C-alpha positions in Angstrom: -12.0 3.4 31.3 -12.2 5.0 34.5 -10.4 8.4 32.4 -13.5 8.7 30.3 -16.1 8.0 33.2 -14.7 10.4 34.6 -15.2 13.8 32.4 -18.7 15.3 32.4 -19.3 14.9 28.1 -18.2 17.7 25.7 -18.4 17.8 22.4 -15.9 15.4 20.7 -13.7 18.1 18.6 -12.9 19.0 22.0 -10.8 16.2 23.1 -9.8 15.8 19.6 -11.2 12.0 20.1 -12.6 11.6 17.1 -11.0 12.0 13.6 -11.8 11.7 9.5 -11.5 7.0 9.0 -9.0 8.5 6.0 -7.0 10.0 9.1 -5.4 6.7 10.4 -4.7 5.0 6.5 -3.4 7.8 5.2 -0.9 8.6 9.4 0.0 4.2 8.5 0.6 5.1 4.5 2.7 7.9 4.4 5.2 5.4 7.3 4.9 2.6 5.3 6.3 4.6 2.1 9.4 5.6 3.8 9.7 1.2 5.3 9.1 1.0 0.8 11.4 3.7 -0.6 14.3 2.2 2.0 13.6 -1.9 0.2 13.5 0.2 -3.3 16.1 1.7 -2.8 17.5 -1.9 -3.2 16.5 -3.0 -6.0 19.6 -4.1 -7.9 19.7 -2.8 -11.6 22.0 -5.5 -13.0 19.3 -8.9 -11.4 15.5 -6.7 -12.5 14.8 -9.7 -15.4 15.2 -12.3 -12.7 13.1 -14.2 -11.4 13.1 -16.6 -8.0 10.7 -19.4 -10.5 9.6 -19.5 -13.9 6.0 -18.1 -13.0 7.1 -15.4 -10.5 6.9 -12.2 -11.1 10.5 -11.2 -12.5 12.6 -8.7 -10.1 11.3 -5.8 -11.8 8.1 -6.2 -12.7 7.1 -7.3 -8.7 9.3 -3.8 -7.5 7.8 -1.0 -9.7 4.0 -3.9 -8.6 5.4 -2.4 -5.4 5.7 0.7 -6.3 2.4 1.5 -7.9 -0.1 -0.2 -5.8 -1.0 2.3 -3.6 -2.2 5.2 -6.0 -3.2 2.4 -8.5 -5.8 1.1 -5.7 -6.7 5.5 -4.2 -7.5 5.4 -7.5 -10.0 2.4 -8.5 -11.4 2.1 -5.3 -12.2 6.5 -5.9 -14.3 5.2 -9.0 -17.6 5.0 -9.6 -19.1 1.7 -8.2 -20.3 -0.9 -10.1 -16.4 -1.6 -12.3 -15.6 -3.6 -13.7 -12.0 -6.4 -12.5 -8.8 -5.1 -14.4 -7.1 -7.2 -16.5 -4.1 -7.5 -14.5 -0.6 -6.6 -16.7 3.0 -5.9 -15.0 4.8 -3.4 -16.5 9.0 -3.3 -16.7 10.9 -0.8 -15.1 13.9 -0.4 -17.6 16.2 0.0 -14.8 16.0 0.1 -10.7 16.3 4.1 -10.8 12.7 4.5 -11.6 10.4 2.9 -8.6 11.8 5.1 -5.5 10.2 8.2 -8.1 7.3 5.7 -9.4 6.5 5.0 -5.6 6.7 8.9 -4.9 3.9 9.0 -8.2 2.0 7.0 -5.9 1.9 7.9 -2.3 0.7 11.6 -4.4 -1.8 10.2 -5.8 -2.8 7.9 -2.8 -3.1 11.2 -0.4 -4.8 13.9 -3.3 -7.6 11.0 -3.8 -7.8 9.6 -0.4 -7.3 12.7 1.4 -10.4 14.2 -0.7 -13.0 10.9 0.9 -15.2 11.1 3.6 -16.5 9.3 6.3 -19.7 8.4 4.2 -18.2 7.5 0.5 -15.2 4.6 2.7 -18.4 3.6 4.6 -20.1 3.0 0.7 -21.0 -0.1 -0.7 -17.7 -0.8 -3.3 -19.0 -3.5 -6.0 -16.4 -5.0 -7.8 -18.0 -6.9 -10.4 -16.7 -9.1 -13.8 -19.5 -9.5 -16.9 -22.5 -9.6 -15.0 -20.5 -11.3 -12.2 -20.5 -9.8 -8.3 -16.2 -10.7 -7.4 -16.2 -8.8 -3.8 -18.7 -6.1 -2.0 -18.0 -4.3 0.3 -16.7 -0.8 2.1 -14.9 1.2 0.3 -12.5 1.8 3.0 -12.4 -2.0 3.1 -10.6 -2.3 0.1 -8.5 0.2 0.8 -7.4 -1.7 3.9 -7.3 -5.5 2.6 -5.9 -4.4 -1.2 -4.1 -1.2 -1.0 -2.2 -2.1 2.4 -2.3 -5.5 3.1 -1.4 -6.5 -0.1 0.9 -4.1 -0.3 3.0 -5.2 2.2 3.1 -8.8 1.4 4.0 -7.7 -2.3 7.1 -5.8 0.4 7.5 -8.9 2.3 7.7 -10.9 -1.0 10.3 -8.2 -2.1 12.9 -8.6 0.6 12.9 -12.1 0.6 13.9 -11.8 -3.8 16.2 -9.0 -2.8 17.6 -12.7 0.1 17.6 -14.6 -2.7 20.1 -12.3 -4.1 22.3 -11.6 -1.8 21.1 -7.9 -1.5 20.8 -7.2 2.5 17.5 -6.5 3.8 16.6 -3.1 5.2 14.8 -3.0 8.9 11.4 -3.3 8.1 9.9 -3.8 11.3 12.6 -4.6 13.9 15.6 -6.0 12.9 16.7 -7.3 9.9 19.6 -9.8 8.7 21.8 -7.0 7.7 20.1 -3.6 9.1 20.0 -3.6 12.8 18.2 0.0 13.8 18.3 -0.5 18.0 21.7 -1.5 18.0 
C-alpha cells in the first residue's frame, strides 16, 4: 500500500501491472501441465481396464480424460454462444503410451485457442443450453477457471487415487506425496 501511494501515477504499461486476463491462466496451464505429465507417466499399461467401482471410469478412460480436458474445454468455450451441451463419451486409450502425447496436443490446442482471446471475449457471457433450457450463463473466463482448470485438477486427483489403489507410486503434486518428496 505504501509503495503505490508514494509512486506518481504513470501508464500501467510502464509498471507492467496490467496483463491480459488470459496470461495468468496460460501460465497456470503450463505449470499444471508439467504436474499432470508426471501423473500420466505413471499410468500402468497393463491396468487400463481397471476401475475402483462398477460406476467409475476405467483407469484408461480417466487418464485419457485428464490428458484431453484443457484442449477440449478451450475449444468448446471458444465457440459462439449460446451452445448446446455436448454428449459426453469416454474414449479408451489402446495403450498408456497415448496419454502423454494426448496431453501435449491438448495443451498446445488450449494455448493456441486461448492465446487468441482478448479480455472482452473472456468477460463476455457464454451460455450453455440443453434444448431450450439454459444450463448456465457465465463469463467465459469463469467457465475456463471452473471447468478447464478446477475440473482438470479434480480428475487428476482422482487419478492419483486410482494409482494409489493399484500400488503405483504417486508423484509429488503440490508437495511431497507418500512416495516422492521433492524437498528431501
